C-alpha positions, 0 to 999 in steps of 0.5 A, a space after each residue: 462355804 457349801 461342804 460335801 457329805 464326804 467333807 463333813 464325815 473328814 471334819 467330823 473324824 477330826 473334831 473340827 465343828 463346821 462353824 471351825 472350818 468357816 472361820 479358818 476359811 475365812 482367815 484366808 480371804 481376810 488375813 490377819 491384823 499387824 501389831 502395833 509393835 513399838 520397839 524390840 525389847 531392851 535392857 530395862 525396856 522389858 528385858 532384865 538382866 539380874 546382878 550376881 546378887 541378884 540371881 543368888 536371891 532368886 535361885 534361893 527363891 526358887 529352892 525354898 519354893 521347891 522345898 515347900 512341895 510345890 508339884 513342878 513339870 518340865 513340858 518338852 515339844 517332842 513331836 518333830 521328825 529328825 528328817 530335816 537334820 539330815 537335809 544334806 545327808 538324804 541329798 548326798 545318798 541321791 547324788 553322790 556329790 562331796 560337799 564341804 559338809 558331806 565331808 565334815 560329817 565323813 571325816 569326823 564320824 567317830 566323833 558322832 554318839 552314834 559313830 560306833 554303829 558306822 564303824 568301818 563304814 564309808 562315803 554313802 555306806 555309812 550315810 545308807 546305814 545311818 539313815 535306812 538300817 539305823 533309821 535315823 532319817 525317820 527318828 524323831 529327834 528325841 531318839 538320837 543319840 547325842 552325846 557319849 559317856 563312858 556308861 553309854 550315850 544319851 538321846 535329848 529325852 534323857 538329857 531332858 530327865 537329867 537336866 529335871 533331876 538337876 533343877 525340877 525336883 520336888 519331893 523326890 519327884 521330877 515330872 516330865 511331859 513330852 508331846 511325841 506324834 502318834 506315830 513315835 510314841 511306842 519309841 518313845 515309851 521304850 526308850 524311857 522304860 528302858 533307861 528309867 531305872 539306871 537314871 532314878 538309881 544315879 540321880 536318887 528321883 523318882 521320874 514321873 513321864 508322861 505322853 500326849 499328841 496333837 490333837 487332830 482337831 487343832 489342824 486347819 485346813 489348806 486353801 488354794 492361792 484364791 482363799 478356795 479349799 484345798 483339795 487332793 487328787 481324790 477331791 478330799 480337804 487336805 488338813 495339815 498340823 496347825 504348828 507348836 501354837 496346837 500345843 496350848 491345848 496340850 498344856 491346858 491339860 497339865 497337872 502343875 504349879 510351875 512348868 518349865 519349856 524348853 524345845 527337844 534338842 536344846 540340850 547339853 552334855 553333862 560337863 556344860 550342865 551348870 549354866 544351864 542349871 542355874 539360869 533354869 533356877 534364876 528364871 524360875 526364882 524370878 517367876 515364884 517371886 513375881 507370883 507372890 508379889 502378884 498373889 499378896 496385890 490381889 489379896 489387898 482389898 480395894 482393887 479395882 476390876 480392871 487392876 484385878 483382870 489385869 493380874 489375874 493371869 497365868 504368867 511367864 518369865 522368858 530366858 532371851 539371848 543376845 541375837 548372834 545371827 540365829 533365824 527367827 523372832 525374839 522378844 517385842 514390845 506390843 501396843 494393845 487395843 487399850 493402849 496398853 504395852 504387852 511384852 510379846 514373843 514374836 515370829 519373824 513372820 509377824 514383824 513386816 518392818 525388816 528395821 524393825 528386825 533389825 533392831 532387835 537385840 535379843 532372840 528367842 530360845 525357847 526358854 520359859 517357865 510358867 505359873 498356870 494356877 491362879 491366887 485360889 489355887 485353880 488352874 487357869 483355862 489357858 485357852 482364854 489367854 490366846 489372841 486368835 488374832 495372831 494366827 499367820 499364813 504361809 505358802 507351802 506346795 504339795 504334789 507340785 501345786 501351791 497352797 496357803 497354810 494356817 498356822 495357829 498362834 504359836 505355842 510362846 508366841 500369840 498362845 500366851 499373847 494375854 500372859 502377864 510377860 518378863 523377859 531376863 536376859 540370859 547367857 548365850 550358852 545356855 542355848 545350843 540347838 541342833 538344827 543339822 546333824 553336823 550341828 553335833 560336831 560343835 565342841 558344845 555337844 561333845 
């Protein structure tokens, strides 16, 4: 590929090497190999479901771990804009058609945590005020009012802070890291600062909040349907964010022993938090118990190089819920090149066989607890455990022209492909995402 001087300047500005750009374009020509999927993970086939007595033991193990003063972090991907949440409302502004969705929204305005702001407003005026005047059409999901309380409404960002105080406090401190978009960073900083003292006083902890942005160097080139570079009307290369897999670089820079990962919108009000807290502690207890077993094994003399390599990896425990028809991927068992079987979270696009997909009994709610230090307490280089062959190509468009987009191996998919993984069944009550604004009317968010 012969890049122009303008191309080279674009690549340099993003910190992307010519070699990396050429490798990306080659992916459009060659595609990605199919995984050798053995079967969906199931109970006793990759998935464990601890008994009540076992749950108590694991939770005790986690509480003991916290008492020992280890550094624990909550890592929350929060860069997504909320525009998709309001897709129906934007359409209503354009065409004025009151669909059943719109009627449900308008008839229940007072039940939303942001409803007080819309008091006295009706129809398109109410929707316009929400999306334009309150800027909800452009704000990140993490900064929208989700839940109402007597002392004020809370955003998902604040709900994650409360969660952290309830299951991830160590040495009286709660460490939370949000990955945010560049444009929204000042808004997040101000929002946290405005509420920090109140939450610290209420929960008796000190919050250490940090932020990072998805790196421009993780953007990927877009391609035409024939695999050649897609160019905008002014002849420039088009770069697109490489998906949540890019965040493995942000995670790799965190200083922590144990990291919880959960999406920004999967939060519930205080009256339902008990289940979330219990099962977060369960997952963490399974993790530290397994980590101790692995570390003990690695300290034994006579361990072969092959056994050592297999054990000396980051560990993750992934909560999985019974499949209730939610779109997306789930836990599967995959045969590796050496013939071994590994536990992997796969996206639906990675599963070409619809029958295999239909057999899956579990869903991935993005509920992970990760151990990212080795037996000597040194941080793993997480980039060494990414499987670059697990990216995928999706079909998109820009300005009415079709294009191919290159998605990096997902954060909890191929970016953690070479980790040691345990799946643990958790109840669906711990999975309450908000995909549309009317999801906030569900009992779980009231």
